[in-house]
PyMOL Python script that loads the backbone (N, CA, C, O; Angstrom):
from pymol import cmd

cmd.read_pdbstr("""\
ATOM      1  N   MET A   1      69.715  87.405 115.432  1.00  0.00           N
ATOM      2  CA  MET A   1      70.165  87.389 114.000  1.00  0.00           C
ATOM      3  C   MET A   1      68.954  87.213 113.131  1.00  0.00           C
ATOM      4  O   MET A   1      67.912  86.689 113.525  1.00  0.00           O
ATOM      5  N   ALA A   2      69.162  87.700 111.883  1.00  0.00           N
ATOM      6  CA  ALA A   2      68.055  87.529 110.897  1.00  0.00           C
ATOM      7  C   ALA A   2      67.922  86.031 110.516  1.00  0.00           C
ATOM      8  O   ALA A   2      68.903  85.297 110.404  1.00  0.00           O
ATOM      9  N   HIS A   3      66.702  85.646 110.334  1.00  0.00           N
ATOM     10  CA  HIS A   3      66.442  84.285 109.948  1.00  0.00           C
ATOM     11  C   HIS A   3      65.380  84.255 108.831  1.00  0.00           C
ATOM     12  O   HIS A   3      64.296  84.814 108.998  1.00  0.00           O
ATOM     13  N   PRO A   4      65.701  83.580 107.646  1.00  0.00           N
ATOM     14  CA  PRO A   4      64.792  83.676 106.467  1.00  0.00           C
ATOM     15  C   PRO A   4      63.458  82.903 106.815  1.00  0.00           C
ATOM     16  O   PRO A   4      63.446  81.813 107.387  1.00  0.00           O
ATOM     17  N   LYS A   5      62.393  83.561 106.423  1.00  0.00           N
ATOM     18  CA  LYS A   5      61.109  82.907 106.642  1.00  0.00           C
ATOM     19  C   LYS A   5      60.725  82.042 105.393  1.00  0.00           C
ATOM     20  O   LYS A   5      59.902  81.133 105.496  1.00  0.00           O
ATOM     21  N   ARG A   6      61.330  82.345 104.235  1.00  0.00           N
ATOM     22  CA  ARG A   6      60.982  81.582 103.030  1.00  0.00           C
ATOM     23  C   ARG A   6      62.284  81.104 102.432  1.00  0.00           C
ATOM     24  O   ARG A   6      63.329  81.729 102.609  1.00  0.00           O
ATOM     25  N   ARG A   7      62.217  79.987 101.720  1.00  0.00           N
ATOM     26  CA  ARG A   7      63.289  79.475 100.951  1.00  0.00           C
ATOM     27  C   ARG A   7      63.552  80.341  99.687  1.00  0.00           C
ATOM     28  O   ARG A   7      62.599  80.707  99.000  1.00  0.00           O
ATOM     29  N   GLN A   8      64.787  80.662  99.380  1.00  0.00           N
ATOM     30  CA  GLN A   8      65.113  81.458  98.150  1.00  0.00           C
ATOM     31  C   GLN A   8      64.961  80.506  96.967  1.00  0.00           C
ATOM     32  O   GLN A   8      65.384  79.352  97.032  1.00  0.00           O
ATOM     33  N   SER A   9      64.348  81.004  95.874  1.00  0.00           N
ATOM     34  CA  SER A   9      64.241  80.140  94.725  1.00  0.00           C
ATOM     35  C   SER A   9      65.557  79.953  93.968  1.00  0.00           C
ATOM     36  O   SER A   9      66.518  80.711  94.109  1.00  0.00           O
ATOM     37  N   LYS A  10      65.535  78.917  93.175  1.00  0.00           N
ATOM     38  CA  LYS A  10      66.780  78.635  92.396  1.00  0.00           C
ATOM     39  C   LYS A  10      67.062  79.750  91.408  1.00  0.00           C
ATOM     40  O   LYS A  10      68.221  80.046  91.117  1.00  0.00           O
ATOM     41  N   THR A  11      66.060  80.342  90.913  1.00  0.00           N
ATOM     42  CA  THR A  11      66.237  81.495  89.910  1.00  0.00           C
ATOM     43  C   THR A  11      66.894  82.684  90.604  1.00  0.00           C
ATOM     44  O   THR A  11      67.795  83.323  90.060  1.00  0.00           O
ATOM     45  N   ARG A  12      66.416  82.971  91.836  1.00  0.00           N
ATOM     46  CA  ARG A  12      66.960  84.141  92.547  1.00  0.00           C
ATOM     47  C   ARG A  12      68.359  83.914  92.894  1.00  0.00           C
ATOM     48  O   ARG A  12      69.189  84.817  92.787  1.00  0.00           O
ATOM     49  N   THR A  13      68.672  82.664  93.334  1.00  0.00           N
ATOM     50  CA  THR A  13      70.077  82.371  93.673  1.00  0.00           C
ATOM     51  C   THR A  13      70.957  82.432  92.494  1.00  0.00           C
ATOM     52  O   THR A  13      72.084  82.917  92.592  1.00  0.00           O
ATOM     53  N   ALA A  14      70.469  81.930  91.303  1.00  0.00           N
ATOM     54  CA  ALA A  14      71.286  81.976  90.117  1.00  0.00           C
ATOM     55  C   ALA A  14      71.492  83.450  89.674  1.00  0.00           C
ATOM     56  O   ALA A  14      72.580  83.788  89.208  1.00  0.00           O
ATOM     57  N   LYS A  15      70.529  84.285  89.801  1.00  0.00           N
ATOM     58  CA  LYS A  15      70.686  85.731  89.427  1.00  0.00           C
ATOM     59  C   LYS A  15      71.737  86.343  90.265  1.00  0.00           C
ATOM     60  O   LYS A  15      72.478  87.186  89.762  1.00  0.00           O
ATOM     61  N   ARG A  16      71.871  85.975  91.557  1.00  0.00           N
ATOM     62  CA  ARG A  16      72.832  86.579  92.415  1.00  0.00           C
ATOM     63  C   ARG A  16      74.263  86.105  92.026  1.00  0.00           C
ATOM     64  O   ARG A  16      75.241  86.844  92.135  1.00  0.00           O
ATOM     65  N   ARG A  17      74.322  84.868  91.579  1.00  0.00           N
ATOM     66  CA  ARG A  17      75.606  84.241  91.225  1.00  0.00           C
ATOM     67  C   ARG A  17      76.151  84.500  89.827  1.00  0.00           C
ATOM     68  O   ARG A  17      77.213  83.993  89.468  1.00  0.00           O
ATOM     69  N   THR A  18      75.420  85.293  89.033  1.00  0.00           N
ATOM     70  CA  THR A  18      75.796  85.539  87.679  1.00  0.00           C
ATOM     71  C   THR A  18      77.193  86.166  87.529  1.00  0.00           C
ATOM     72  O   THR A  18      77.920  85.910  86.569  1.00  0.00           O
ATOM     73  N   HIS A  19      77.527  86.999  88.523  1.00  0.00           N
ATOM     74  CA  HIS A  19      78.831  87.717  88.550  1.00  0.00           C
ATOM     75  C   HIS A  19      79.985  86.987  89.201  1.00  0.00           C
ATOM     76  O   HIS A  19      81.095  87.517  89.246  1.00  0.00           O
ATOM     77  N   ASP A  20      79.769  85.836  89.687  1.00  0.00           N
ATOM     78  CA  ASP A  20      80.774  84.979  90.423  1.00  0.00           C
ATOM     79  C   ASP A  20      81.479  84.099  89.441  1.00  0.00           C
ATOM     80  O   ASP A  20      81.302  82.881  89.403  1.00  0.00           O
ATOM     81  N   VAL A  21      82.313  84.780  88.619  1.00  0.00           N
ATOM     82  CA  VAL A  21      83.114  84.031  87.557  1.00  0.00           C
ATOM     83  C   VAL A  21      84.573  84.499  87.693  1.00  0.00           C
ATOM     84  O   VAL A  21      84.872  85.606  88.143  1.00  0.00           O
ATOM     85  N   ALA A  22      85.462  83.580  87.273  1.00  0.00           N
ATOM     86  CA  ALA A  22      86.842  84.032  87.292  1.00  0.00           C
ATOM     87  C   ALA A  22      87.180  84.671  85.946  1.00  0.00           C
ATOM     88  O   ALA A  22      86.799  84.215  84.868  1.00  0.00           O
ATOM     89  N   VAL A  23      87.916  85.747  86.098  1.00  0.00           N
ATOM     90  CA  VAL A  23      88.220  86.652  84.857  1.00  0.00           C
ATOM     91  C   VAL A  23      89.663  86.459  84.621  1.00  0.00           C
ATOM     92  O   VAL A  23      90.476  86.553  85.541  1.00  0.00           O
ATOM     93  N   ALA A  24      90.016  86.174  83.334  1.00  0.00           N
ATOM     94  CA  ALA A  24      91.426  86.103  82.895  1.00  0.00           C
ATOM     95  C   ALA A  24      92.101  87.513  82.995  1.00  0.00           C
ATOM     96  O   ALA A  24      91.493  88.518  82.627  1.00  0.00           O
ATOM     97  N   PRO A  25      93.309  87.563  83.478  1.00  0.00           N
ATOM     98  CA  PRO A  25      94.004  88.883  83.549  1.00  0.00           C
ATOM     99  C   PRO A  25      94.244  89.442  82.161  1.00  0.00           C
ATOM    100  O   PRO A  25      94.469  88.687  81.214  1.00  0.00           O
ATOM    101  N   THR A  26      94.199  90.754  82.035  1.00  0.00           N
ATOM    102  CA  THR A  26      94.460  91.422  80.809  1.00  0.00           C
ATOM    103  C   THR A  26      95.957  91.483  80.465  1.00  0.00           C
ATOM    104  O   THR A  26      96.722  92.108  81.200  1.00  0.00           O
ATOM    105  N   LEU A  27      96.366  90.888  79.436  1.00  0.00           N
ATOM    106  CA  LEU A  27      97.779  90.874  79.070  1.00  0.00           C
ATOM    107  C   LEU A  27      97.955  91.824  77.860  1.00  0.00           C
ATOM    108  O   LEU A  27      97.091  91.890  76.985  1.00  0.00           O
ATOM    109  N   VAL A  28      99.035  92.521  77.829  1.00  0.00           N
ATOM    110  CA  VAL A  28      99.361  93.471  76.736  1.00  0.00           C
ATOM    111  C   VAL A  28     100.875  93.177  76.372  1.00  0.00           C
ATOM    112  O   VAL A  28     101.653  92.643  77.163  1.00  0.00           O
ATOM    113  N   ALA A  29     101.194  93.562  75.156  1.00  0.00           N
ATOM    114  CA  ALA A  29     102.615  93.443  74.782  1.00  0.00           C
ATOM    115  C   ALA A  29     103.397  94.597  75.227  1.00  0.00           C
ATOM    116  O   ALA A  29     102.935  95.738  75.193  1.00  0.00           O
ATOM    117  N   CYS A  30     104.603  94.315  75.655  1.00  0.00           N
ATOM    118  CA  CYS A  30     105.490  95.355  76.131  1.00  0.00           C
ATOM    119  C   CYS A  30     105.939  96.252  74.951  1.00  0.00           C
ATOM    120  O   CYS A  30     106.264  95.747  73.876  1.00  0.00           O
ATOM    121  N   SER A  31     105.953  97.509  75.152  1.00  0.00           N
ATOM    122  CA  SER A  31     106.342  98.401  74.044  1.00  0.00           C
ATOM    123  C   SER A  31     107.830  98.362  73.734  1.00  0.00           C
ATOM    124  O   SER A  31     108.262  98.763  72.653  1.00  0.00           O
ATOM    125  N   ASN A  32     108.620  97.867  74.706  1.00  0.00           N
ATOM    126  CA  ASN A  32     110.075  97.795  74.490  1.00  0.00           C
ATOM    127  C   ASN A  32     110.615  96.497  73.933  1.00  0.00           C
ATOM    128  O   ASN A  32     111.458  96.486  73.036  1.00  0.00           O
ATOM    129  N   CYS A  33     110.094  95.360  74.504  1.00  0.00           N
ATOM    130  CA  CYS A  33     110.671  94.086  74.038  1.00  0.00           C
ATOM    131  C   CYS A  33     109.533  93.173  73.402  1.00  0.00           C
ATOM    132  O   CYS A  33     109.844  92.147  72.797  1.00  0.00           O
ATOM    133  N   GLY A  34     108.267  93.552  73.547  1.00  0.00           N
ATOM    134  CA  GLY A  34     107.226  92.814  72.933  1.00  0.00           C
ATOM    135  C   GLY A  34     106.686  91.607  73.734  1.00  0.00           C
ATOM    136  O   GLY A  34     105.789  90.910  73.258  1.00  0.00           O
ATOM    137  N   ALA A  35     107.225  91.356  74.943  1.00  0.00           N
ATOM    138  CA  ALA A  35     106.798  90.264  75.788  1.00  0.00           C
ATOM    139  C   ALA A  35     105.408  90.607  76.338  1.00  0.00           C
ATOM    140  O   ALA A  35     105.059  91.775  76.514  1.00  0.00           O
ATOM    141  N   LEU A  36     104.612  89.530  76.608  1.00  0.00           N
ATOM    142  CA  LEU A  36     103.296  89.743  77.203  1.00  0.00           C
ATOM    143  C   LEU A  36     103.501  90.044  78.729  1.00  0.00           C
ATOM    144  O   LEU A  36     104.275  89.371  79.410  1.00  0.00           O
ATOM    145  N   LYS A  37     102.790  91.057  79.216  1.00  0.00           N
ATOM    146  CA  LYS A  37     102.867  91.405  80.615  1.00  0.00           C
ATOM    147  C   LYS A  37     101.528  91.884  81.119  1.00  0.00           C
ATOM    148  O   LYS A  37     100.667  92.183  80.291  1.00  0.00           O
ATOM    149  N   LEU A  38     101.294  91.977  82.362  1.00  0.00           N
ATOM    150  CA  LEU A  38     100.044  92.588  82.947  1.00  0.00           C
ATOM    151  C   LEU A  38     100.020  94.035  82.594  1.00  0.00           C
ATOM    152  O   LEU A  38     101.074  94.669  82.546  1.00  0.00           O
ATOM    153  N   ALA A  39      98.860  94.591  82.343  1.00  0.00           N
ATOM    154  CA  ALA A  39      98.668  95.987  82.053  1.00  0.00           C
ATOM    155  C   ALA A  39      99.026  96.798  83.242  1.00  0.00           C
ATOM    156  O   ALA A  39      98.733  96.366  84.357  1.00  0.00           O
ATOM    157  N   HIS A  40      99.659  97.982  83.099  1.00  0.00           N
ATOM    158  CA  HIS A  40      99.982  98.980  84.098  1.00  0.00           C
ATOM    159  C   HIS A  40     100.971  98.408  85.121  1.00  0.00           C
ATOM    160  O   HIS A  40     100.912  98.778  86.293  1.00  0.00           O
ATOM    161  N   THR A  41     101.866  97.524  84.711  1.00  0.00           N
ATOM    162  CA  THR A  41     102.942  96.955  85.494  1.00  0.00           C
ATOM    163  C   THR A  41     104.261  96.999  84.798  1.00  0.00           C
ATOM    164  O   THR A  41     104.302  97.131  83.574  1.00  0.00           O
ATOM    165  N   VAL A  42     105.369  96.893  85.541  1.00  0.00           N
ATOM    166  CA  VAL A  42     106.702  96.873  84.932  1.00  0.00           C
ATOM    167  C   VAL A  42     106.864  95.564  84.167  1.00  0.00           C
ATOM    168  O   VAL A  42     106.411  94.528  84.655  1.00  0.00           O
ATOM    169  N   CYS A  43     107.470  95.564  83.026  1.00  0.00           N
ATOM    170  CA  CYS A  43     107.781  94.298  82.271  1.00  0.00           C
ATOM    171  C   CYS A  43     108.690  93.457  83.077  1.00  0.00           C
ATOM    172  O   CYS A  43     109.670  93.955  83.631  1.00  0.00           O
ATOM    173  N   GLY A  44     108.388  92.138  83.169  1.00  0.00           N
ATOM    174  CA  GLY A  44     109.269  91.198  83.864  1.00  0.00           C
ATOM    175  C   GLY A  44     110.497  90.800  83.050  1.00  0.00           C
ATOM    176  O   GLY A  44     111.472  90.297  83.609  1.00  0.00           O
ATOM    177  N   GLN A  45     110.459  91.023  81.705  1.00  0.00           N
ATOM    178  CA  GLN A  45     111.571  90.621  80.890  1.00  0.00           C
ATOM    179  C   GLN A  45     112.600  91.621  80.806  1.00  0.00           C
ATOM    180  O   GLN A  45     113.776  91.311  80.997  1.00  0.00           O
ATOM    181  N   CYS A  46     112.218  92.902  80.510  1.00  0.00           N
ATOM    182  CA  CYS A  46     113.242  93.994  80.241  1.00  0.00           C
ATOM    183  C   CYS A  46     113.238  95.051  81.371  1.00  0.00           C
ATOM    184  O   CYS A  46     114.185  95.832  81.465  1.00  0.00           O
ATOM    185  N   GLY A  47     112.232  95.092  82.200  1.00  0.00           N
ATOM    186  CA  GLY A  47     112.153  96.092  83.323  1.00  0.00           C
ATOM    187  C   GLY A  47     111.722  97.511  82.984  1.00  0.00           C
ATOM    188  O   GLY A  47     111.869  98.459  83.755  1.00  0.00           O
ATOM    189  N   PHE A  48     111.153  97.592  81.712  1.00  0.00           N
ATOM    190  CA  PHE A  48     110.694  98.922  81.311  1.00  0.00           C
ATOM    191  C   PHE A  48     109.248  99.185  81.652  1.00  0.00           C
ATOM    192  O   PHE A  48     108.465  98.236  81.679  1.00  0.00           O
ATOM    193  N   TYR A  49     108.855 100.384  81.907  1.00  0.00           N
ATOM    194  CA  TYR A  49     107.478 100.774  82.163  1.00  0.00           C
ATOM    195  C   TYR A  49     107.262 102.161  81.493  1.00  0.00           C
ATOM    196  O   TYR A  49     107.963 103.120  81.816  1.00  0.00           O
ATOM    197  N   ARG A  50     106.315 102.251  80.587  1.00  0.00           N
ATOM    198  CA  ARG A  50     105.952 103.434  79.914  1.00  0.00           C
ATOM    199  C   ARG A  50     107.161 104.068  79.226  1.00  0.00           C
ATOM    200  O   ARG A  50     107.335 105.285  79.269  1.00  0.00           O
ATOM    201  N   GLY A  51     107.987 103.246  78.595  1.00  0.00           N
ATOM    202  CA  GLY A  51     109.107 103.792  77.838  1.00  0.00           C
ATOM    203  C   GLY A  51     110.388 104.036  78.645  1.00  0.00           C
ATOM    204  O   GLY A  51     111.418 104.356  78.053  1.00  0.00           O
ATOM    205  N   LYS A  52     110.357 103.900  79.950  1.00  0.00           N
ATOM    206  CA  LYS A  52     111.473 104.234  80.831  1.00  0.00           C
ATOM    207  C   LYS A  52     111.941 102.972  81.536  1.00  0.00           C
ATOM    208  O   LYS A  52     111.128 102.087  81.803  1.00  0.00           O
ATOM    209  N   LEU A  53     113.222 102.861  81.843  1.00  0.00           N
ATOM    210  CA  LEU A  53     113.736 101.784  82.602  1.00  0.00           C
ATOM    211  C   LEU A  53     113.315 101.991  84.077  1.00  0.00           C
ATOM    212  O   LEU A  53     113.678 102.979  84.714  1.00  0.00           O
ATOM    213  N   ALA A  54     112.522 101.002  84.598  1.00  0.00           N
ATOM    214  CA  ALA A  54     112.015 101.192  86.004  1.00  0.00           C
ATOM    215  C   ALA A  54     112.673 100.238  86.969  1.00  0.00           C
ATOM    216  O   ALA A  54     112.732 100.500  88.171  1.00  0.00           O
ATOM    217  N   ALA A  55     113.174  99.114  86.440  1.00  0.00           N
ATOM    218  CA  ALA A  55     113.762  98.190  87.316  1.00  0.00           C
ATOM    219  C   ALA A  55     114.915  97.462  86.663  1.00  0.00           C
ATOM    220  O   ALA A  55     114.790  96.976  85.539  1.00  0.00           O
ATOM    221  N   GLU A  56     116.048  97.380  87.363  1.00  0.00           N
ATOM    222  CA  GLU A  56     117.227  96.663  86.787  1.00  0.00           C
ATOM    223  C   GLU A  56     116.980  95.165  86.873  1.00  0.00           C
ATOM    224  O   GLU A  56     116.465  94.685  87.883  1.00  0.00           O
ATOM    225  N   GLN A  57     117.339  94.413  85.827  1.00  0.00           N
ATOM    226  CA  GLN A  57     117.201  93.012  85.840  1.00  0.00           C
ATOM    227  C   GLN A  57     118.497  92.377  86.404  1.00  0.00           C
ATOM    228  O   GLN A  57     119.615  92.761  86.058  1.00  0.00           O
ATOM    229  N   THR A  58     118.282  91.410  87.268  1.00  0.00           N
ATOM    230  CA  THR A  58     119.410  90.718  87.879  1.00  0.00           C
ATOM    231  C   THR A  58     119.409  89.244  87.389  1.00  0.00           C
ATOM    232  O   THR A  58     118.351  88.680  87.111  1.00  0.00           O
ATOM    233  N   VAL A  59     120.577  88.654  87.293  1.00  0.00           N
ATOM    234  CA  VAL A  59     120.683  87.233  86.769  1.00  0.00           C
ATOM    235  C   VAL A  59     120.681  86.369  88.020  1.00  0.00           C
ATOM    236  O   VAL A  59     121.503  86.565  88.915  1.00  0.00           O
ATOM    237  N   ALA A  60     119.767  85.423  88.083  1.00  0.00           N
ATOM    238  CA  ALA A  60     119.727  84.481  89.273  1.00  0.00           C
ATOM    239  C   ALA A  60     120.791  83.443  89.105  1.00  0.00           C
ATOM    240  O   ALA A  60     120.927  82.852  88.034  1.00  0.00           O
ATOM    241  N   GLU A  61     121.544  83.212  90.144  1.00  0.00           N
ATOM    242  CA  GLU A  61     122.615  82.255  90.039  1.00  0.00           C
ATOM    243  C   GLU A  61     122.093  80.942  90.655  1.00  0.00           C
ATOM    244  O   GLU A  61     121.386  80.931  91.662  1.00  0.00           O
ATOM    245  N   ALA A  62     122.486  79.826  89.986  1.00  0.00           N
ATOM    246  CA  ALA A  62     122.019  78.490  90.441  1.00  0.00           C
ATOM    247  C   ALA A  62     122.858  77.942  91.531  1.00  0.00           C
ATOM    248  O   ALA A  62     122.598  76.841  92.016  1.00  0.00           O
TER     249      ALA A  62
END
""", "prot")
cmd.dss("prot")
cmd.show_as("cartoon", "prot")
cmd.util.cbc("prot")
cmd.orient("prot")
């Protein structure tokens, strides 16, 4: 196996880690009901996607 001959500097390590961040998901308003939803997904409130009904909503019973 490979074995490092020299210790990596703090600067080099930090440069590699610059992209290791959590990114918030992109939320958009539904064109049908206006609720916030993930982009390119069916709306969880009304079931519409790109102006068409994609999923029927069911009422959960307690």
